[in-house]
N, C-alpha and C positions, 0 to 999 in steps of 0.2 A: 502280857506277859510273857507271850511267846512270838507269838505269829496272827497279823493280823492283814493277809495277803488275796488278793480278788475278791471273790464273795465276800471273806473276813475283812476284807480292807472296806466293802460297801456297805458295809454292818457298824463299821467301828466311824466310819463318818460321821456319822449321826449325832455325835457325842458334841455338845458344848462344849468340852474341853478333853481331849483326847492326851491321853497320857502312855509310855510306850517305856516298856524297860531296855535298856542298854545295849543289851545282844537281842531285842525282838526282830521279828523280819517285818516289813511293812511294803506296800507298792503290790508288784506283780497285776498291774491295771491293763486288762486284756483279755482276748478271748481266745479260745484255742478248742479246735475238734478235731480228733483222729481213729481213724478206725482200721482195722484189719481187711486186708482183698484175697479173699480164695479164689477169687474168679480162674485165674490161670492155672490152676491146682485141679479144679472142679473139672475143669474143659479137659485137662488130660486126664484127668481120672472117668472120663463119658458121664458126667453128673451133670446136667441141666434146669437150672433153677430158676422158674418161673415166680415173676412178682407181675401182678394186673395192678395198674394203679387207672385214676380217671384226673385228670389235670397236669400239666405238662409240666411240673419242678415237683411232684407228690414224692418224687425221689431221687435222691441223687448219688452221694456217698453212698453203697451199702457194701455188707464185705461180700455179696455174691454177684453183684452186677456188674461188669464189664464198665469204667473209669474212664469218660470221658471227657474232654478239655471243657464242655456247657458244663458236666459236673462241680468241675473245680471252679469254673468263674462264679456261679450260681452261689455256692455254698461259700466259696470269700466274699463275695458279698452279703451274704448273710451274717457272718460274722462281721462285718465292716458296720453293718446297720446295728448289730448287738451293741458292739464296742461306742457307738455314737450314743446310744440311751443311756451306756454305762459311766461314759464321762459326763454327759450331763445330771445324772443321778449325786455322780459325785459333787459336781460344781454348785447345785444347787443347795446342798447341804457343807459342802466346807468351798465357800465362795472365794475365800482368800488365798486358795491352792491353784498354781499354775497346773491346771490339768494336762494339756497338751504335753509339758514338760514330763511330766510321768507316766505319763498313758502309753508308755512304749512294753509292757511286761516286764518289765526288771523288776527286781525288788532292790529294797535297801534295809542296813540293820540302822540301830536306834538311831546313834550320831547324824549317819547319812539322811533319814528318814526325817529327823528334827530340822534338818539344814534347808532339807526339801518342801519342809513346811507339810507332810505329810501327819506332823503329830503337834502337839504343843509343849510338851513336858516329856525329860524321861526321868523315868523313876520307877522303881521300881513295886510289885502290888504289898508287898509287906511294908515298904514306905508310905506308900499312899494310907494304909489302916493305923499308923505308928502317926502318921500327921495328923487324921480325922482323931484320932483321943486324944493327943497334945492340945486338940483344939475343942476337945470337950465335946465331941460326939460318942455318943453309944455306938457299940460295934458288935452286931449279934454275926453267929455261924447258923447258918439255917442247914439241917439237913432234912434228907424226908426219909420215909417209912419205905423198908424194901418189899414189895409183893412178893408172892409164891411165886415159882414157875409154874407156867400155864398148863404145862403135861403134869405137871403133881396135881394140880387142883382139876383137872379132868379125872384123874386115877382115883383120886377123894370123893369126889362128886360121884363116881361110878361104883363104889365101896359103899358108900353111906347112903346111895338108893336101892343097892340092890344090882348089880348087872345081871343078875338071871332073873328077873320080874321084870314084865313088859315097860313098867313105870321105867324103870333103870335102865332099858333098852333105848325106851323114846328118852330119856335126857339128855344121855349121854349122844345119841344121835342128833339132837338140837342144839348141843353143845359143840361138836366139834361140825358143823355145818354152819354156826354164826362164828367161828372161829377160820375155820379153811373161808369164808368170804370176805372175813377181813385182814387176810394174809398174814395171820396168827400162827396156821397148825406147825407146830413143831418148832414154834420160838417163844423165848420167853417175854414175860409182859414189858418187860425192859427195854427187849426192842421193836417189841411191835408198838409202845408209845412213840419212839423214834423215829420208826419209818409212816406210820399214820396217824399222828396226833392225837389229839384227845377221841377222835372215833376209833382208835385202835382197840379198846377195851373189849368189843364185841357185845353189845351192850343188850342183844338178845339172849348169847351165855350168862351174862350177868342177871337179868329179870329170871332164869330159870336157877340161879344159883340162890336169888333171894328169897325167893317164894319155897324153896326144900330148905334155906333156913327157918321162915316163919314157921314153918310146917314141924318143926323140929325143936325150936325153942324161943321163937322171936327176936335171934340176934345171928348175927356173922363170925363162925368163930375162928381164931386167929390163920386157919391154915386156907380160909379167903379171901386173905387182905387184897382186895384187889380194888379198894379206893386209894384214894393220894392223901385224905386225911377225913376226920372221924367225922368233919360236916358235909362232906358230898354224901352220905346216907343217914341222916340223923334221923330217921325211923326206925332204923337196926341197931344203934347204938345202945 
């Protein structure tokens, strides 16, 4: 509908029939890396940054290391190798596409992308849905239940378990350790899921909440909505 560029096009090209909106952006088939370098500034300030490696090319471009021609050459070669893999993936999934012609890092809007064979048809997502309805298909709108913020969950568990009791402090500590290990400390569950996938729930923490729920009334109340749907924890529903 809007953008299928670079890695986005890498995913989109696996479709059997690729539909793009007229103003959508497609392409950007290329590889890039960029990093600021503070070596000269650090040297001027008398700061020496030590990096110890094993392996000739373990480090090339870093913010603190003096960049050498060898670093540039090796990094460039790495990018070229990645581009070969990128192009190969697109060619296998969209064999009708002249990959060499479009693997320049350029982007194209809908009509030009269609001409380049980056897509098969120009149509908005609304038009696609309308056409499906006209053909007799059933179209459903699917939404997900929004879970509570994990920081709120910690507070709720603390209060219900009794933060001043030994059990409350133990539960609080277990929850914080589990979420910290999962990279969720201070984040909402939505962000955690996006960064860590299914494992981002922090299952040790969930087990503690489930056990507390069983002790109270055998159910998880609304404030502990850590599941995606009611089938995930059927024994508590």
